[in-house]
KOLDOFI-172552 format. One record per atom (N, C-alpha, C): atom name; x, y, z. Coordinates in steps of 0.2 Angstrom, whole numbers. Example, Ala and Ser with C-alpha at 12.3 -4.5 7.8 and 13.67 -1.06 7.14 Angstrom:
> atom / x / y / z
> N / 66 / -28 / 39 $
> CA / 62 / -22 / 39 $
> C / 66 / -16 / 39 $
> N / 64 / -11 / 35 $
> CA / 68 / -5 / 36 $
> C / 64 / 0 / 39 $
This chain:
> atom / x / y / z
> N / -261 / -63 / -211 $
> CA / -264 / -57 / -211 $
> C / -271 / -58 / -208 $
> N / -273 / -52 / -205 $
> CA / -279 / -52 / -202 $
> C / -284 / -48 / -205 $
> N / -290 / -49 / -204 $
> CA / -295 / -45 / -208 $
> C / -298 / -40 / -202 $
> N / -298 / -35 / -203 $
> CA / -301 / -30 / -199 $
> C / -298 / -23 / -199 $
> N / -302 / -19 / -196 $
> CA / -300 / -12 / -197 $
> C / -293 / -11 / -193 $
> N / -291 / -15 / -188 $
> CA / -285 / -13 / -185 $
> C / -279 / -17 / -188 $
> N / -281 / -20 / -193 $
> CA / -276 / -25 / -196 $
> C / -271 / -20 / -200 $
> N / -265 / -22 / -199 $
> CA / -259 / -19 / -203 $
> C / -257 / -24 / -208 $
> N / -255 / -21 / -213 $
> CA / -253 / -25 / -219 $
> C / -247 / -29 / -216 $
> N / -246 / -34 / -218 $
> CA / -240 / -38 / -217 $
> C / -234 / -36 / -221 $
> N / -229 / -36 / -218 $
> CA / -223 / -33 / -222 $
> C / -219 / -39 / -225 $
> N / -217 / -38 / -230 $
> CA / -213 / -44 / -233 $
> C / -207 / -45 / -230 $
> N / -204 / -50 / -230 $
> CA / -198 / -52 / -227 $
> C / -192 / -47 / -230 $
> N / -188 / -46 / -225 $
> CA / -182 / -41 / -227 $
> C / -178 / -44 / -233 $
> N / -178 / -41 / -238 $
> CA / -173 / -43 / -244 $
> C / -166 / -43 / -241 $
> N / -161 / -45 / -246 $
> CA / -154 / -45 / -244 $
> C / -152 / -38 / -242 $
> N / -148 / -38 / -237 $
> CA / -145 / -32 / -235 $
> C / -143 / -27 / -241 $
> N / -144 / -21 / -240 $
> CA / -142 / -16 / -246 $
> C / -134 / -16 / -246 $
> N / -132 / -15 / -252 $
> CA / -124 / -14 / -253 $
> C / -122 / -8 / -250 $
> N / -116 / -8 / -247 $
> CA / -114 / -1 / -243 $
> C / -113 / 4 / -249 $
> N / -114 / 10 / -247 $
> CA / -113 / 15 / -252 $
> C / -106 / 16 / -253 $
> N / -104 / 19 / -259 $
> CA / -97 / 20 / -260 $
> C / -93 / 25 / -255 $
> N / -97 / 29 / -252 $
> CA / -94 / 34 / -247 $
> C / -92 / 30 / -241 $
> N / -95 / 25 / -239 $
> CA / -93 / 21 / -233 $
> C / -88 / 16 / -234 $
> N / -83 / 16 / -230 $
> CA / -77 / 11 / -231 $
> C / -80 / 4 / -229 $
> N / -78 / -1 / -233 $
> CA / -79 / -8 / -231 $
> C / -75 / -10 / -225 $
> N / -77 / -13 / -220 $
> CA / -73 / -15 / -214 $
> C / -68 / -20 / -216 $
> N / -70 / -24 / -221 $
> CA / -66 / -30 / -223 $
> C / -60 / -28 / -228 $
> N / -61 / -22 / -232 $
> CA / -56 / -20 / -237 $
> C / -51 / -16 / -233 $
> N / -44 / -18 / -235 $
> CA / -39 / -14 / -232 $
> C / -39 / -7 / -234 $
> N / -36 / -3 / -230 $
> CA / -36 / 5 / -232 $
> C / -31 / 6 / -237 $
> N / -32 / 11 / -242 $
> CA / -27 / 12 / -247 $
> C / -21 / 15 / -244 $
> N / -15 / 13 / -247 $
> CA / -9 / 15 / -244 $
> C / -7 / 22 / -248 $
> N / -3 / 26 / -244 $
> CA / -1 / 32 / -247 $
> C / 6 / 30 / -251 $
> N / 8 / 35 / -255 $
> CA / 13 / 34 / -260 $
> C / 20 / 33 / -257 $
> N / 21 / 36 / -251 $
> CA / 27 / 35 / -247 $
> C / 28 / 28 / -245 $
> N / 23 / 25 / -242 $
> CA / 24 / 18 / -239 $
> C / 24 / 13 / -245 $
> N / 21 / 15 / -251 $
> CA / 21 / 10 / -256 $
> C / 29 / 10 / -259 $
> N / 32 / 16 / -259 $
> CA / 38 / 17 / -262 $
> C / 43 / 13 / -257 $
> N / 42 / 13 / -251 $
> CA / 46 / 10 / -246 $
> C / 46 / 2 / -247 $
> N / 40 / 0 / -248 $
> CA / 39 / -7 / -249 $
> C / 43 / -10 / -255 $
> N / 42 / -6 / -261 $
> CA / 46 / -8 / -267 $
> C / 53 / -7 / -266 $
> N / 56 / -2 / -262 $
> CA / 63 / -2 / -261 $
> C / 65 / -8 / -256 $
> N / 61 / -10 / -251 $
> CA / 63 / -16 / -247 $
> C / 63 / -22 / -251 $
> N / 58 / -23 / -256 $
> CA / 58 / -29 / -260 $
> C / 65 / -29 / -264 $
> N / 67 / -24 / -267 $
> CA / 73 / -24 / -271 $
> C / 79 / -25 / -267 $
> N / 79 / -22 / -260 $
> CA / 85 / -23 / -256 $
> C / 86 / -31 / -254 $
> N / 80 / -34 / -253 $
> CA / 81 / -41 / -251 $
> C / 83 / -46 / -257 $
> N / 82 / -44 / -263 $
> CA / 84 / -48 / -269 $
> C / 91 / -48 / -270 $
> N / 95 / -53 / -270 $
> CA / 102 / -53 / -271 $
> C / 103 / -50 / -278 $
> N / 108 / -45 / -278 $
> CA / 110 / -42 / -285 $
> C / 116 / -46 / -288 $
> N / 115 / -47 / -294 $
> CA / 121 / -51 / -297 $
> C / 124 / -46 / -302 $
> N / 130 / -46 / -303 $
> CA / 134 / -41 / -308 $
> C / 131 / -42 / -315 $
> N / 130 / -37 / -318 $
> CA / 127 / -37 / -325 $
> C / 133 / -38 / -329 $
> N / 133 / -42 / -334 $
> CA / 138 / -43 / -339 $
> C / 136 / -39 / -345 $
> N / 140 / -35 / -348 $
> CA / 138 / -32 / -354 $
> C / 142 / -35 / -360 $
> N / 139 / -37 / -365 $
> CA / 142 / -40 / -371 $
> C / 142 / -35 / -376 $
> N / 148 / -35 / -379 $
> CA / 149 / -30 / -385 $
> C / 145 / -33 / -391 $
> N / 141 / -28 / -393 $
> CA / 137 / -30 / -399 $
> C / 142 / -28 / -405 $
> N / 141 / -33 / -410 $
> CA / 145 / -32 / -416 $
> C / 153 / -34 / -415 $
> N / 157 / -33 / -420 $
> CA / 164 / -36 / -419 $
> C / 169 / -30 / -418 $
> N / 167 / -25 / -413 $
> CA / 171 / -20 / -412 $
> C / 178 / -22 / -408 $
> N / 183 / -19 / -410 $
> CA / 190 / -21 / -407 $
> C / 190 / -18 / -400 $
> N / 194 / -21 / -396 $
> CA / 195 / -19 / -389 $
> C / 199 / -12 / -389 $
> N / 199 / -8 / -384 $
> CA / 202 / -2 / -384 $
> C / 210 / -4 / -383 $
> N / 214 / 1 / -386 $
> CA / 221 / -1 / -385 $
> C / 223 / 0 / -378 $
> N / 229 / -2 / -376 $
> CA / 232 / -2 / -369 $
> C / 233 / 5 / -368 $
> N / 231 / 7 / -362 $
> CA / 232 / 14 / -360 $
> C / 237 / 14 / -353 $
> N / 242 / 17 / -353 $
> CA / 247 / 16 / -347 $
> C / 243 / 18 / -341 $
> N / 244 / 15 / -336 $
> CA / 241 / 17 / -329 $
> C / 245 / 23 / -326 $
> N / 243 / 25 / -321 $
> CA / 246 / 31 / -317 $
> C / 254 / 30 / -316 $
> N / 255 / 24 / -313 $
> CA / 262 / 22 / -311 $
> C / 266 / 21 / -317 $
> N / 263 / 20 / -323 $
> CA / 267 / 19 / -329 $
> C / 269 / 26 / -333 $
> N / 266 / 32 / -330 $
> CA / 267 / 38 / -333 $
> C / 275 / 40 / -333 $
> N / 277 / 43 / -338 $
> CA / 284 / 46 / -339 $
> C / 284 / 53 / -337 $
> N / 289 / 56 / -335 $
> CA / 289 / 63 / -333 $
> C / 289 / 67 / -339 $
> N / 286 / 73 / -338 $
> CA / 285 / 78 / -344 $
> C / 292 / 80 / -346 $
> N / 296 / 81 / -341 $
> CA / 303 / 84 / -343 $
> C / 306 / 79 / -348 $
> N / 305 / 73 / -347 $
> CA / 308 / 68 / -352 $
> C / 306 / 69 / -359 $
> N / 300 / 70 / -360 $
> CA / 297 / 71 / -366 $
> C / 299 / 78 / -369 $
> N / 300 / 83 / -365 $
> CA / 302 / 90 / -367 $
> C / 309 / 90 / -369 $
> N / 314 / 86 / -365 $
> CA / 321 / 85 / -367 $
> C / 321 / 82 / -374 $
> N / 317 / 77 / -375 $
> CA / 318 / 74 / -382 $
> C / 316 / 78 / -387 $
> N / 311 / 82 / -386 $
> CA / 308 / 87 / -391 $
> C / 314 / 92 / -392 $
> N / 317 / 95 / -387 $
> CA / 322 / 100 / -388 $
> C / 328 / 98 / -391 $
> N / 330 / 92 / -390 $
> CA / 336 / 89 / -393 $
> C / 334 / 87 / -400 $
> N / 328 / 85 / -402 $
> CA / 327 / 83 / -409 $
> C / 326 / 89 / -413 $
> N / 324 / 95 / -410 $
> CA / 323 / 101 / -414 $
> C / 330 / 105 / -415 $
> N / 335 / 103 / -411 $
> CA / 341 / 107 / -411 $
> C / 341 / 113 / -407 $
> N / 336 / 114 / -402 $
> CA / 335 / 120 / -398 $
> C / 340 / 120 / -392 $
> N / 344 / 115 / -391 $
> CA / 348 / 115 / -384 $
> C / 352 / 121 / -383 $
> N / 356 / 123 / -388 $
> CA / 360 / 129 / -387 $
> C / 356 / 135 / -386 $
> N / 351 / 136 / -390 $
> CA / 347 / 142 / -390 $
> C / 344 / 143 / -383 $
> N / 341 / 137 / -380 $
> CA / 338 / 138 / -374 $
> C / 343 / 139 / -368 $
> N / 349 / 136 / -369 $
> CA / 354 / 138 / -364 $
> C / 356 / 145 / -364 $
> N / 357 / 148 / -369 $
> CA / 358 / 155 / -369 $
> C / 353 / 160 / -367 $
> N / 347 / 158 / -369 $
> CA / 341 / 162 / -367 $
> C / 339 / 161 / -360 $
> N / 342 / 156 / -357 $
> CA / 341 / 155 / -349 $
> C / 344 / 161 / -346 $
> N / 349 / 164 / -349 $
> CA / 353 / 170 / -346 $
> C / 348 / 176 / -344 $
> N / 343 / 177 / -349 $
> CA / 338 / 182 / -348 $
> C / 333 / 180 / -342 $
> N / 331 / 173 / -342 $
> CA / 326 / 171 / -338 $
> C / 329 / 170 / -331 $
> N / 335 / 169 / -330 $
> CA / 338 / 168 / -323 $
> C / 342 / 174 / -321 $
> N / 341 / 179 / -325 $
> CA / 345 / 185 / -323 $
> C / 345 / 187 / -316 $
> N / 339 / 188 / -312 $
> CA / 339 / 190 / -305 $
> C / 343 / 185 / -301 $
> N / 343 / 178 / -302 $
> CA / 346 / 173 / -298 $
> C / 353 / 174 / -299 $
> N / 356 / 175 / -305 $
> CA / 363 / 175 / -307 $
> C / 366 / 181 / -304 $
> N / 363 / 187 / -305 $
> CA / 367 / 193 / -303 $
> C / 365 / 195 / -296 $
> N / 359 / 193 / -293 $
> CA / 357 / 195 / -287 $
> C / 351 / 200 / -287 $
> N / 347 / 200 / -282 $
> CA / 341 / 204 / -282 $
> C / 342 / 212 / -283 $
> N / 347 / 214 / -279 $
> CA / 348 / 222 / -279 $
> C / 351 / 224 / -286 $
> N / 355 / 220 / -289 $
> CA / 357 / 222 / -296 $
> C / 352 / 221 / -301 $
> N / 348 / 216 / -300 $
> CA / 342 / 215 / -305 $
> C / 337 / 220 / -305 $
> N / 336 / 223 / -299 $
> CA / 331 / 229 / -299 $
> C / 333 / 235 / -303 $
> N / 339 / 236 / -304 $
> CA / 342 / 242 / -308 $
> C / 344 / 240 / -315 $
> N / 346 / 234 / -316 $
> CA / 348 / 232 / -323 $
> C / 345 / 226 / -325 $
> N / 342 / 226 / -331 $
> CA / 338 / 221 / -334 $
> C / 341 / 218 / -341 $
> N / 342 / 211 / -341 $
> CA / 344 / 208 / -347 $
> C / 339 / 209 / -352 $
> N / 341 / 212 / -358 $
> CA / 336 / 213 / -363 $
> C / 336 / 208 / -369 $
> N / 342 / 206 / -372 $
> CA / 342 / 202 / -377 $
> C / 349 / 198 / -377 $
> N / 349 / 193 / -380 $
> CA / 355 / 189 / -381 $
> C / 355 / 187 / -389 $
> N / 361 / 188 / -392 $
> CA / 362 / 187 / -399 $
> C / 369 / 185 / -400 $
> N / 370 / 180 / -403 $
> CA / 377 / 178 / -405 $
> C / 382 / 178 / -399 $
> N / 380 / 176 / -393 $
> CA / 384 / 176 / -387 $
> C / 385 / 183 / -384 $
> N / 381 / 188 / -387 $
> CA / 382 / 195 / -384 $
> C / 375 / 196 / -380 $
> N / 376 / 197 / -374 $
> CA / 370 / 199 / -369 $
> C / 370 / 206 / -368 $
> N / 364 / 209 / -370 $
> CA / 363 / 216 / -369 $
> C / 359 / 218 / -363 $
> N / 362 / 222 / -359 $
> CA / 359 / 224 / -352 $
> C / 358 / 231 / -352 $
> N / 351 / 233 / -350 $
> CA / 349 / 240 / -349 $
> C / 349 / 242 / -342 $
> N / 353 / 247 / -340 $
> CA / 353 / 250 / -334 $
> C / 349 / 256 / -332 $
> N / 346 / 256 / -326 $
> CA / 342 / 262 / -325 $
> C / 345 / 269 / -325 $
> N / 352 / 269 / -323 $
> CA / 355 / 275 / -322 $
> C / 362 / 274 / -325 $
> N / 366 / 280 / -326 $
> CA / 373 / 279 / -328 $
> C / 377 / 276 / -323 $
> N / 376 / 277 / -317 $
> CA / 379 / 275 / -311 $
> C / 379 / 267 / -311 $
> N / 373 / 264 / -312 $
> CA / 372 / 257 / -312 $
> C / 376 / 254 / -319 $
> N / 375 / 258 / -324 $
> CA / 379 / 255 / -330 $
> C / 386 / 255 / -329 $
> N / 389 / 260 / -326 $
> CA / 396 / 260 / -324 $
> C / 398 / 254 / -320 $
> N / 394 / 253 / -315 $
> CA / 395 / 247 / -310 $
> C / 395 / 240 / -314 $
> N / 390 / 239 / -318 $
> CA / 389 / 233 / -322 $
> C / 395 / 232 / -326 $
> N / 398 / 238 / -329 $
> CA / 404 / 237 / -334 $
> C / 410 / 235 / -329 $
> N / 410 / 238 / -323 $
> CA / 416 / 235 / -319 $
> C / 415 / 228 / -317 $
> N / 409 / 226 / -316 $
> CA / 407 / 219 / -314 $
> C / 407 / 214 / -319 $
> N / 408 / 216 / -326 $
> CA / 407 / 212 / -332 $
> C / 411 / 206 / -331 $
> N / 417 / 206 / -330 $
> CA / 421 / 199 / -330 $
> C / 418 / 194 / -325 $
> N / 416 / 197 / -319 $
> CA / 413 / 192 / -314 $
> C / 406 / 189 / -316 $
> N / 402 / 194 / -319 $
> CA / 395 / 192 / -322 $
> C / 396 / 187 / -327 $
> N / 401 / 188 / -332 $
> CA / 402 / 183 / -338 $
> C / 404 / 177 / -335 $
> N / 408 / 176 / -330 $
> CA / 410 / 170 / -327 $
> C / 405 / 166 / -324 $
> N / 400 / 170 / -320 $
> CA / 395 / 167 / -317 $
> C / 390 / 165 / -322 $
> N / 388 / 168 / -328 $
> CA / 384 / 166 / -333 $
> C / 386 / 160 / -336 $
> N / 393 / 160 / -338 $
> CA / 395 / 154 / -341 $
> C / 396 / 148 / -336 $
> N / 396 / 149 / -330 $
> CA / 396 / 143 / -325 $
> C / 389 / 141 / -325 $
> N / 384 / 145 / -325 $
> CA / 377 / 143 / -324 $
> C / 374 / 140 / -330 $
> N / 375 / 143 / -336 $
> CA / 372 / 141 / -342 $
> C / 376 / 137 / -347 $
> N / 382 / 137 / -346 $
> CA / 387 / 133 / -351 $
> C / 392 / 138 / -353 $
> N / 398 / 134 / -353 $
> CA / 404 / 138 / -355 $
> C / 404 / 141 / -362 $
> N / 406 / 147 / -363 $
> CA / 406 / 150 / -370 $
> C / 399 / 152 / -372 $
> N / 394 / 151 / -368 $
> CA / 387 / 153 / -371 $
> C / 386 / 161 / -371 $
> N / 389 / 165 / -367 $
> CA / 389 / 172 / -367 $
> C / 397 / 174 / -367 $
> N / 399 / 178 / -372 $
> CA / 406 / 180 / -373 $
> C / 407 / 187 / -372 $
> N / 401 / 191 / -372 $
> CA / 402 / 198 / -372 $
> C / 396 / 201 / -368 $
> N / 397 / 206 / -364 $
> CA / 391 / 209 / -360 $
> C / 391 / 217 / -363 $
> N / 386 / 218 / -366 $
> CA / 384 / 225 / -369 $
> C / 380 / 229 / -364 $
> N / 383 / 234 / -361 $
> CA / 379 / 237 / -355 $
> C / 377 / 244 / -358 $
> N / 371 / 246 / -358 $
> CA / 368 / 252 / -360 $
> C / 365 / 256 / -354 $
> N / 366 / 262 / -354 $
> CA / 363 / 267 / -349 $
> C / 356 / 269 / -351 $
> N / 353 / 273 / -347 $
> CA / 346 / 275 / -349 $
> C / 346 / 279 / -355 $
> N / 341 / 278 / -359 $
> CA / 340 / 282 / -365 $
> C / 339 / 289 / -364 $
> N / 342 / 294 / -367 $
> CA / 341 / 301 / -367 $
> C / 336 / 303 / -371 $
> N / 333 / 309 / -370 $
> CA / 328 / 311 / -375 $
> C / 330 / 312 / -382 $
> N / 325 / 311 / -386 $
> CA / 327 / 312 / -393 $
> C / 325 / 319 / -396 $
> N / 329 / 322 / -399 $
> CA / 328 / 329 / -401 $
> C / 326 / 329 / -408 $
> N / 325 / 323 / -411 $
> CA / 323 / 323 / -418 $
> C / 315 / 323 / -418 $
> N / 312 / 328 / -420 $
> CA / 305 / 328 / -420 $
> C / 303 / 332 / -427 $
> N / 297 / 331 / -429 $
> CA / 295 / 334 / -435 $
> C / 297 / 331 / -442 $
> N / 294 / 333 / -447 $
> CA / 295 / 330 / -454 $
> C / 302 / 332 / -456 $
> N / 304 / 339 / -455 $
> CA / 310 / 341 / -457 $
> C / 315 / 342 / -451 $
> N / 321 / 338 / -451 $
> CA / 326 / 339 / -446 $
> C / 332 / 339 / -449 $
> N / 337 / 342 / -446 $
> CA / 344 / 342 / -449 $
> C / 348 / 336 / -446 $
> N / 351 / 333 / -450 $
> CA / 356 / 327 / -448 $
> C / 362 / 330 / -446 $
> N / 365 / 327 / -440 $
> CA / 371 / 329 / -438 $
> C / 370 / 336 / -433 $
> N / 364 / 337 / -432 $
> CA / 363 / 343 / -427 $
> C / 366 / 342 / -420 $
> N / 367 / 347 / -417 $
> CA / 371 / 347 / -410 $
> C / 366 / 347 / -404 $
> N / 359 / 346 / -406 $
> CA / 354 / 346 / -400 $
> C / 351 / 352 / -399 $
> N / 348 / 353 / -393 $
> CA / 344 / 359 / -392 $
> C / 349 / 366 / -391 $
> N / 355 / 364 / -388 $
> CA / 359 / 370 / -386 $
> C / 355 / 374 / -381 $
> N / 356 / 381 / -381 $
> CA / 353 / 385 / -376 $
> C / 346 / 387 / -378 $
> N / 341 / 382 / -377 $
> CA / 334 / 384 / -378 $
> C / 330 / 385 / -372 $
> N / 333 / 385 / -366 $
> CA / 330 / 385 / -360 $
> C / 328 / 392 / -357 $
> N / 329 / 397 / -361 $
> CA / 327 / 404 / -359 $
> C / 332 / 409 / -357 $
């Protein structure tokens, strides 16, 4: 230090450099990673580790599941249905009722459009015709139709063909009607 008017006070030696402010990044510190790159690193770490199959042990003394047949061991549904039908005694009933279900195939499409099998009871098949002309045709074809039915569903399953024409109008109306009446007669004017 010097004494005099021009003398400047001596500065003390510079203390340790000031710590960097939190706003300034430190050049030695690595930059923070974003979430995507961190997730990629974790996924890569799991991919490189060999995976071993995990074994699950049953807790407690539970019994193993019973054997379940595989797909190739499956039995056809028809086999089970046949067993059910025969055990219940439905064989004859199903055979005779097939006449109604197979009616279009047995008599042909044209006849089936105009005549419908309605019911079967005790070997008697009832057929409803659209017109009297078709009812007459079915009555004439009855022996052939019966032969075809017995050929298709079993001999003796249908023994009679009951053919009915179209239903006429009923004249029985109201609470009081006379039995044995002769219909409307001349009521048309």
